[in-house]
C-alpha positions as CSV (number, residue, x, y, z in Angstrom):
1,M,123.3,20.0,19.7
2,Q,127.0,19.1,19.5
3,P,129.0,20.9,16.8
4,F,130.7,18.9,14.0
5,P,134.5,18.5,14.0
6,W,134.9,20.4,10.7
7,W,133.1,23.5,12.0
8,T,135.3,26.5,12.4
9,D,135.5,28.3,15.8
10,E,133.4,31.1,14.3
11,Q,130.7,28.6,13.3
12,K,130.7,27.0,16.7
13,A,130.4,30.3,18.5
14,F,127.6,31.4,16.1
15,A,125.6,28.3,17.0
16,E,125.9,29.0,20.7
17,E,125.0,32.7,20.2
18,V,121.9,31.9,18.1
19,R,120.8,29.2,20.6
20,A,120.8,31.7,23.4
21,F,119.1,34.3,21.3
22,V,116.3,32.0,20.3
23,K,115.4,31.4,24.0
24,E,114.8,35.1,24.3
25,I,112.3,35.4,21.5
26,A,110.6,32.0,21.5
27,P,107.8,33.1,23.8
28,R,106.9,36.0,21.5
29,D,106.9,33.6,18.5
30,A,104.5,31.2,20.3
31,A,102.2,34.1,21.0
32,T,102.0,35.2,17.3
33,R,101.0,31.7,16.3
34,W,97.8,32.2,18.4
35,T,97.2,35.8,17.4
36,R,98.1,35.1,13.7
37,E,100.3,38.2,13.7
38,F,103.2,38.5,11.4
39,P,106.1,38.9,13.8
40,F,107.8,42.0,12.3
41,D,109.3,42.8,15.7
42,I,111.1,39.5,16.0
43,Y,112.3,39.8,12.5
44,K,113.7,43.2,13.2
45,K,115.6,41.8,16.1
46,I,117.1,38.9,14.0
47,G,118.0,41.5,11.3
48,A,119.7,43.7,13.9
49,K,121.9,40.8,14.9
50,G,123.0,40.4,11.3
51,Y,122.1,36.7,11.5
52,I,120.5,36.6,8.0
53,G,123.9,37.4,6.6
54,A,125.4,34.1,7.8
55,A,126.1,33.0,4.3
56,I,126.9,36.4,2.9
57,P,130.6,37.3,2.5
58,K,131.9,39.8,5.0
59,E,132.8,42.3,2.3
60,Y,129.1,42.7,1.6
61,G,128.0,43.1,5.2
62,G,127.6,39.4,6.0
63,L,129.1,37.1,8.6
64,G,131.0,35.0,6.1
65,L,130.0,31.7,7.7
66,G,129.0,30.0,4.4
67,A,126.2,27.5,3.8
68,T,127.2,25.9,7.1
69,G,126.4,29.1,8.9
70,A,123.0,29.4,7.2
71,C,122.2,25.9,8.2
72,I,123.2,26.5,11.8
73,L,120.9,29.5,11.9
74,S,118.0,27.6,10.3
75,E,118.4,24.6,12.7
76,E,118.6,26.7,15.8
77,L,115.6,28.9,14.9
78,H,113.4,25.9,13.9
79,S,114.4,24.0,17.2
80,M,112.1,26.4,19.1
81,M,110.2,28.5,16.6
82,P,108.7,26.6,13.6
83,G,107.2,29.7,12.1
84,I,110.0,32.3,12.5
85,G,112.5,29.8,11.1
86,R,110.5,29.3,8.0
87,I,110.4,33.1,7.3
88,V,114.1,33.4,7.9
89,V,114.7,30.6,5.4
90,G,112.5,32.4,2.9
91,N,114.5,35.6,3.4
92,M,117.8,33.7,2.8
93,N,116.3,32.2,-0.3
94,G,114.9,35.6,-1.5
95,G,117.8,36.0,-3.9
96,L,120.8,35.6,-1.6
97,R,122.5,32.8,-3.3
98,Q,121.5,33.9,-6.7
99,I,122.9,37.3,-6.3
100,I,126.1,36.0,-4.8
101,E,126.7,33.7,-7.8
102,Y,125.2,35.7,-10.7
103,G,124.9,39.3,-9.6
104,T,127.2,42.1,-10.8
105,E,129.5,43.7,-8.3
106,E,127.2,46.7,-8.2
107,Q,124.2,44.5,-7.5
108,K,126.0,42.6,-4.7
109,K,126.9,45.9,-3.0
110,R,123.3,47.2,-3.5
111,F,121.3,44.1,-2.4
112,L,123.4,41.9,-0.1
113,P,123.9,44.4,2.8
114,D,120.1,44.9,3.0
115,I,119.6,41.1,3.1
116,A,122.2,40.8,5.8
117,G,120.4,43.5,7.7
118,G,117.2,41.6,7.8
119,E,115.2,43.0,4.8
120,I,112.4,40.4,4.2
121,G,112.7,38.7,0.8
122,A,110.7,36.2,-1.2
123,V,111.3,33.8,-4.0
124,V,108.7,34.0,-6.7
125,I,108.4,31.0,-9.0
126,T,105.0,29.2,-8.7
127,E,102.1,30.1,-10.9
128,M,98.6,28.9,-11.9
129,T,100.1,26.3,-14.2
130,A,103.7,26.2,-13.2
131,G,104.4,24.3,-10.0
132,T,106.7,21.3,-10.1
133,D,107.0,22.1,-13.8
134,A,108.9,25.3,-13.0
135,A,110.1,25.7,-16.6
136,G,106.5,26.3,-17.5
137,V,106.5,29.9,-16.1
138,T,104.1,32.1,-18.1
139,V,104.7,35.5,-16.4
140,T,106.2,37.5,-19.3
141,A,109.0,40.1,-19.3
142,K,109.3,42.0,-22.5
143,K,112.2,44.3,-23.0
144,E,111.7,47.9,-23.9
145,G,114.8,50.0,-24.0
146,N,116.7,49.7,-20.8
147,H,113.8,48.1,-18.8
148,Y,111.4,45.2,-18.9
149,I,107.6,45.1,-18.6
150,L,106.3,42.2,-16.5
151,N,102.8,40.8,-16.7
152,G,101.1,37.8,-15.1
153,K,100.4,36.2,-11.8
154,K,102.3,34.2,-9.2
155,R,101.0,32.1,-6.3
156,F,102.0,30.2,-3.1
157,I,104.7,32.8,-2.4
158,V,106.0,32.7,1.2
159,A,106.1,36.2,2.7
160,A,103.9,37.7,0.0
161,G,102.7,41.1,1.1
162,V,105.2,41.5,3.9
163,A,108.5,41.1,1.9
164,E,110.2,44.1,0.6
165,R,112.3,42.3,-2.1
166,Y,110.9,39.7,-4.5
167,F,113.2,37.5,-6.6
168,V,111.0,36.9,-9.7
169,Y,111.5,34.5,-12.6
170,A,109.7,35.5,-15.8
171,R,109.6,34.3,-19.4
172,T,111.6,36.3,-21.9
173,S,111.4,34.1,-24.9
174,D,108.7,32.0,-26.6
175,N,111.2,30.4,-29.0
176,P,110.7,26.6,-28.8
177,E,114.5,26.1,-29.1
178,D,115.1,28.4,-26.2
179,Y,112.6,26.5,-24.1
180,K,114.2,23.2,-25.0
181,K,117.6,24.5,-24.0
182,R,116.1,26.3,-20.9
183,R,117.1,29.7,-22.2
184,H,113.6,31.2,-22.0
185,L,113.6,32.5,-18.4
186,T,115.2,35.5,-16.8
187,A,115.6,36.5,-13.1
188,F,114.7,39.9,-11.7
189,V,114.5,41.7,-8.4
190,V,111.2,43.5,-7.9
191,K,110.7,45.8,-5.0
192,K,107.5,46.2,-3.0
193,G,105.7,49.4,-4.0
194,T,106.6,49.2,-7.7
195,P,103.6,50.5,-9.7
196,G,101.4,47.7,-11.0
197,F,102.9,45.2,-8.5
198,T,100.3,44.1,-6.0
199,C,99.5,41.3,-3.5
200,E,96.3,39.7,-4.8
201,K,95.4,37.2,-2.1
202,L,96.6,35.7,1.2
203,N,96.4,31.9,1.6
204,E,95.5,29.8,4.6
205,I,98.3,27.3,4.5
206,L,98.5,24.2,6.8
207,A,100.6,25.1,9.9
208,F,101.5,28.6,8.7
209,E,99.9,30.4,11.6
210,N,102.5,33.2,11.6
211,V,104.0,32.7,8.2
212,Q,102.4,34.7,5.4
213,N,101.8,33.1,2.0
214,G,99.9,34.6,-0.9
215,S,99.5,35.4,-4.6
216,L,101.0,38.3,-6.6
217,D,99.8,40.2,-9.6
218,F,102.1,41.9,-12.2
219,D,100.2,44.5,-14.3
220,N,102.7,46.2,-16.7
221,V,105.3,46.3,-13.9
222,V,108.4,48.2,-15.1
223,V,111.7,46.7,-13.9
224,S,115.0,48.3,-14.7
225,E,117.6,46.3,-16.6
226,A,119.9,47.1,-13.6
227,D,117.6,44.8,-11.5
228,R,118.0,41.9,-13.9
229,I,120.2,39.2,-12.2
230,G,122.5,37.5,-14.7
231,Q,122.1,37.6,-18.4
232,E,118.8,37.4,-20.2
233,G,117.9,33.7,-20.7
234,E,120.0,32.5,-17.6
235,G,116.9,32.3,-15.3
236,W,116.7,28.5,-15.3
237,K,120.4,28.1,-14.3
238,I,120.0,30.8,-11.6
239,M,116.8,29.1,-10.4
240,M,118.5,25.8,-10.0
241,A,121.3,27.4,-8.0
242,G,118.7,29.0,-5.7
243,L,116.7,25.8,-5.3
244,N,119.8,23.9,-4.3
245,F,120.6,26.4,-1.6
246,E,116.9,26.6,-0.5
247,R,116.6,22.9,-0.2
248,T,119.7,22.6,1.9
249,V,118.6,25.3,4.3
250,I,115.0,23.9,4.4
251,A,116.5,20.5,5.3
252,S,118.5,22.1,8.2
253,G,115.2,23.5,9.5
254,T,113.7,20.0,9.6
255,I,116.6,19.0,11.9
256,G,115.4,21.7,14.3
257,W,111.9,20.4,14.2
258,Q,113.1,16.9,15.0
259,R,115.0,18.3,18.0
260,L,111.8,20.0,19.1
261,L,109.9,16.7,18.8
262,L,112.5,14.8,20.8
263,N,112.6,17.6,23.4
264,N,108.8,17.3,23.9
265,A,108.2,13.5,23.6
266,V,110.9,12.3,25.9
267,P,110.3,14.6,28.9
268,Y,106.5,14.0,28.4
269,A,106.9,10.2,28.5
270,Q,109.1,10.5,31.6
271,R,106.3,12.4,33.4
272,R,103.2,10.8,32.0
273,V,102.0,7.9,34.3
274,Q,99.8,5.1,33.0
275,F,99.3,1.6,34.4
276,G,101.3,2.7,37.5
277,K,104.5,3.7,35.7
278,P,105.9,6.4,33.4
279,T,105.0,5.7,29.8
280,I,108.7,5.9,28.9
281,D,109.0,2.5,30.5
282,I,106.6,1.0,27.9
283,P,108.8,-0.8,25.3
284,A,106.7,0.5,22.4
285,N,107.5,4.1,23.4
286,Q,111.1,3.2,23.8
287,D,111.2,2.0,20.3
288,K,109.6,5.2,19.0
289,I,112.1,7.4,20.9
290,A,115.0,5.4,19.5
291,D,113.6,6.1,16.0
292,L,113.4,9.8,16.8
293,V,117.1,9.8,17.7
294,I,118.1,7.7,14.7
295,R,116.3,10.1,12.3
296,L,117.7,13.2,14.0
297,K,121.3,11.9,14.0
298,I,121.3,10.7,10.4
299,S,119.5,13.8,9.1
300,R,121.9,16.1,10.8
301,I,125.0,14.4,9.5
302,A,123.5,14.5,5.9
303,V,122.6,18.2,6.1
304,Y,125.9,19.4,7.4
305,Y,127.9,17.2,5.0
306,T,126.0,18.8,2.2
307,A,126.6,22.3,3.6
308,W,130.3,21.4,3.8
309,L,130.3,20.3,0.2
310,W,128.6,23.6,-0.8
311,D,131.3,25.6,1.1
312,R,133.9,23.7,-0.9
313,E,132.1,24.9,-4.1
314,E,131.3,21.3,-5.1
315,D,128.1,20.3,-7.0
316,I,125.4,19.4,-4.5
317,T,122.5,18.9,-6.9
318,I,121.9,15.3,-5.7
319,E,122.7,15.9,-2.1
320,A,120.5,19.0,-1.8
321,S,117.4,17.3,-3.2
322,A,118.2,14.1,-1.2
323,I,118.3,15.9,2.2
324,K,115.3,18.0,1.4
325,A,113.1,14.9,0.6
326,F,114.7,12.9,3.4
327,G,114.3,15.7,5.9
328,A,110.6,16.3,5.1
329,E,109.7,12.6,5.2
330,Q,111.7,11.7,8.3
331,T,110.3,14.7,10.2
332,L,106.8,13.7,9.4
333,E,107.5,10.1,10.5
334,S,109.0,11.4,13.7
335,A,106.0,13.7,14.3
336,K,103.7,10.7,13.9
337,Q,105.6,8.8,16.5
338,A,106.0,11.8,18.9
339,T,102.2,12.2,18.6
340,Q,101.6,8.6,19.5
341,I,103.9,8.9,22.5
342,M,102.0,12.0,23.7
343,A,98.6,10.6,22.6
344,G,95.8,13.2,23.1
345,D,98.3,16.0,24.0
346,G,100.1,15.2,20.8
347,V,97.2,16.6,18.8
348,N,96.6,19.5,21.2
349,R,97.7,22.9,20.0
350,F,99.0,23.6,23.5
351,Y,102.0,21.5,22.6
352,P,104.2,22.2,19.5
353,V,104.1,18.6,18.3
354,Q,100.8,19.2,16.6
355,N,102.2,22.2,14.7
356,I,105.2,20.2,13.5
357,Y,103.0,17.3,12.4
358,E,101.2,19.7,10.1
359,V,104.2,21.7,8.9
360,A,106.2,18.6,8.1
361,K,103.5,17.7,5.6
362,T,103.7,21.2,4.1
363,E,107.4,20.7,3.6
364,H,106.6,17.7,1.4
365,V,105.5,20.3,-1.1
366,A,107.3,23.6,-0.3
367,G,110.7,24.2,-2.0
368,G,110.0,21.4,-4.5
369,T,107.8,18.4,-3.8
370,V,109.6,15.2,-2.6
371,E,108.6,13.7,-5.9
372,A,110.3,16.5,-7.8
373,C,113.4,16.1,-5.6
374,R,113.5,12.4,-6.5
375,L,113.2,13.2,-10.2
376,V,116.2,15.6,-9.9
377,I,118.1,12.9,-8.0
378,F,117.3,10.3,-10.7
379,R,118.3,12.5,-13.6
380,S,121.4,14.0,-12.0
381,A,122.7,10.6,-10.7
382,L,122.7,9.2,-14.2
383,K,124.9,12.2,-15.3
384,L,127.0,12.9,-12.2
385,M,127.6,9.4,-10.9
386,T,128.5,7.6,-14.2
387,E,131.8,6.4,-12.7
388,D,130.0,5.1,-9.6
389,I,127.2,3.4,-11.5
390,Q,128.7,0.9,-13.9
391,M,127.4,-2.4,-15.2
392,P,129.4,-5.0,-13.3
393,R,131.5,-7.1,-15.7
394,R,131.2,-10.8,-15.0
395,V,132.6,-13.9,-16.8
396,I,131.9,-17.6,-16.6
397,D,134.3,-19.4,-14.3
398,Q,135.8,-22.2,-16.3
399,E,135.6,-24.8,-13.5
400,L,132.4,-23.8,-11.8
401,G,130.5,-22.7,-14.9
402,V,128.9,-19.8,-13.0
403,P,129.3,-16.0,-13.4
404,V,132.0,-14.4,-11.3
405,P,133.2,-10.8,-11.1
406,A,135.9,-9.6,-13.5
407,F,137.9,-6.4,-13.2
408,G,140.1,-4.4,-15.5
409,P,139.9,-4.2,-19.3
410,V,139.6,-7.3,-21.5
411,E,143.2,-8.2,-22.5
412,N,142.6,-9.9,-25.9
413,K,139.6,-8.3,-27.6
414,L,138.1,-10.1,-30.6
415,P,138.3,-8.6,-34.1
416,A,135.2,-7.0,-35.4
417,S,132.9,-9.5,-37.3
418,E,129.3,-10.7,-37.2
419,E,130.4,-14.0,-35.8
420,N,132.4,-12.5,-32.9
421,V,129.6,-10.0,-32.0
422,L,127.1,-12.9,-31.9
423,A,129.5,-14.9,-29.8
424,V,129.7,-12.1,-27.3
425,L,126.0,-11.7,-27.1
426,A,125.5,-15.5,-26.7
427,E,128.1,-15.6,-23.9
428,D,126.2,-12.8,-22.2
429,Y,123.1,-14.9,-22.3
430,R,124.9,-17.3,-19.9
431,I,125.7,-14.5,-17.6
432,N,122.7,-12.2,-17.8
433,P,119.9,-14.2,-19.5
434,G,117.3,-11.6,-18.9
435,L,119.3,-8.5,-20.0
436,H,120.2,-6.8,-23.3
437,M,123.7,-5.4,-24.0
438,T,124.6,-1.9,-24.9
439,P,127.0,-1.2,-27.8
440,G,129.4,-0.1,-25.1
441,D,129.1,-3.4,-23.3
442,I,129.9,-5.3,-26.6
443,K,132.9,-3.0,-27.3
444,E,134.5,-4.2,-24.1
445,Y,135.1,-7.5,-25.9
446,I,135.2,-6.4,-29.6
447,A,137.8,-4.2,-31.1
448,A,135.5,-2.1,-33.2
449,G,134.5,1.5,-33.9
450,D,130.9,2.7,-33.6
451,A,130.2,2.5,-37.3
452,E,131.8,-0.9,-37.7
453,L,129.9,-2.4,-34.7
454,E,126.6,-0.9,-35.9
455,K,127.2,-2.5,-39.3
456,A,127.7,-5.9,-37.8
457,I,124.6,-5.6,-35.5
458,V,122.4,-4.4,-38.4
459,A,123.5,-7.4,-40.5
460,L,122.8,-9.8,-37.6
461,E,119.4,-8.2,-37.2
462,G,118.6,-8.7,-40.8
463,K,119.3,-12.4,-40.4
464,G,117.1,-12.7,-37.4
465,Y,120.0,-13.5,-35.0
466,V,119.6,-10.4,-32.8
467,M,116.8,-8.2,-31.5
468,V,117.6,-4.4,-31.4
469,L,116.1,-1.6,-29.4
470,R,116.6,1.9,-30.8
471,N,116.2,5.4,-29.5
472,K,116.6,8.8,-31.1
473,K,120.4,8.4,-31.0
474,G,120.4,5.0,-32.7
475,I,121.0,1.5,-31.4
476,Q,120.4,1.4,-27.6
477,L,120.3,-2.2,-26.7
478,V,121.0,-5.6,-28.4
479,K,120.2,-9.2,-27.5
480,A,120.7,-12.5,-29.2
481,T,117.5,-14.3,-30.4
482,Y,116.8,-18.0,-30.0
483,D,118.1,-18.5,-33.5
484,G,121.2,-16.4,-32.7
485,L,122.0,-18.5,-29.7
486,N,121.7,-21.7,-31.7
487,K,123.9,-20.2,-34.4
488,A,126.6,-19.1,-32.0
489,Y,127.0,-22.3,-29.9
490,P,125.6,-25.8,-29.6
491,K,122.8,-26.2,-27.0
492,E,125.2,-28.0,-24.6
493,H,127.2,-24.7,-24.2
494,Y,124.3,-23.2,-22.3
495,R,123.4,-26.1,-20.0
496,W,124.4,-25.9,-16.4
497,F,123.2,-27.7,-13.3
498,P,124.6,-27.6,-9.7
499,T,126.6,-30.6,-8.5
500,W,123.8,-31.8,-6.3
501,A,121.4,-32.1,-9.2
502,T,121.2,-35.9,-10.0
503,E,120.1,-37.2,-13.4
504,D,116.7,-38.1,-12.1
505,R,116.1,-34.4,-11.3
506,V,116.7,-33.0,-14.8
507,F,116.1,-34.0,-18.4
């Protein structure tokens, strides 16, 4: 695919190099999906190239291509090899970003060169009772001297059993206050072969033919304090940083899948003859192909914009969750349409469309469900986009008698009094009859401090002139009652009819 204008020359060259390399190993990847082998040999080749170090700084053995480089690698691998790409993404997520951001200098020098060299890694979060509720981790890590003792079980771990390095989140505090403030988790690196650390089970996951997934058991596993990433209690913060990176790279993988769908559906329709003509001439198929292109183009722009923001060290909490959910959903829709274009062959394992149809559904769950991503977006948007999400201020046009937009601060605010507060609420009824006002809304028109305004509202409430909705912080929303409206203005003040309404049409 065409590089973006903001890519560096190194990133453009990297994309071309990986694209050529993928063509060499794609046949072997396809074979392992039939034999159910874990492709250690392919992974060694990728490691030897140093590709896993795309996002690792050069001083730690990486390529220094940033999040953009990691996304390029993920996209290109997924464009021909659905399985291998997923394992590479898992390796990248197996502590890479977390160590870069929170590791000590010694830890960076110890772990990052191995990651860049292709050491297989895994992220270890999910448990029996902790899935989307990632804060509910129950695996414990109790400190004894200069080490920790880990006990518990983890499940749904990509690369379980074959990974050498496991980035584990465990509970280090049962204090309710620590849990409330998300200071109860700590991050560790646990190596394969550590006494008491075993692979308990391998799962049969939809579309993961050559991707290993399983459960892990921690039985008095001793982990050195030197292998703790960040400070004790920083696990939640570290987890969020890792998930943002993971979701970005997963989304870039879905771009590759969409490319693979397009590369199968279009040539197929050009060569499949029905009713005496190629099926690409059928308008319904043309519409579907157009949809495949639309989704691919929009998804790709969104992913690389997010990677660009990441490389600028900006907060991508919203963007990462958005592209992860969008990528999974749009890839599944594209897989459905590609399947319809190819009909029976679309559900035949001899073509990759069938695999992508399945794995796209798996991506609705892996790396955070699409519902969890939406929850993150909702919560983050209310905090991070407060300047962008403002209640539009409107006033009544004196000639038309209808609400019109108003900008800038109110020039002549009213002095604080019960009468003026009620007048503001009554005027808002004319503008937003179905809405309450926040204390902040009222203060746009009333020159009052918080305590002074609250006193006036409480007094009006006691007289039955306003209704008040409260939360834990105090007064949340206020609205004038019927009696309050009548107290503030005569009934004629609220009446309005369009100019075309004749007397016989109203009363």
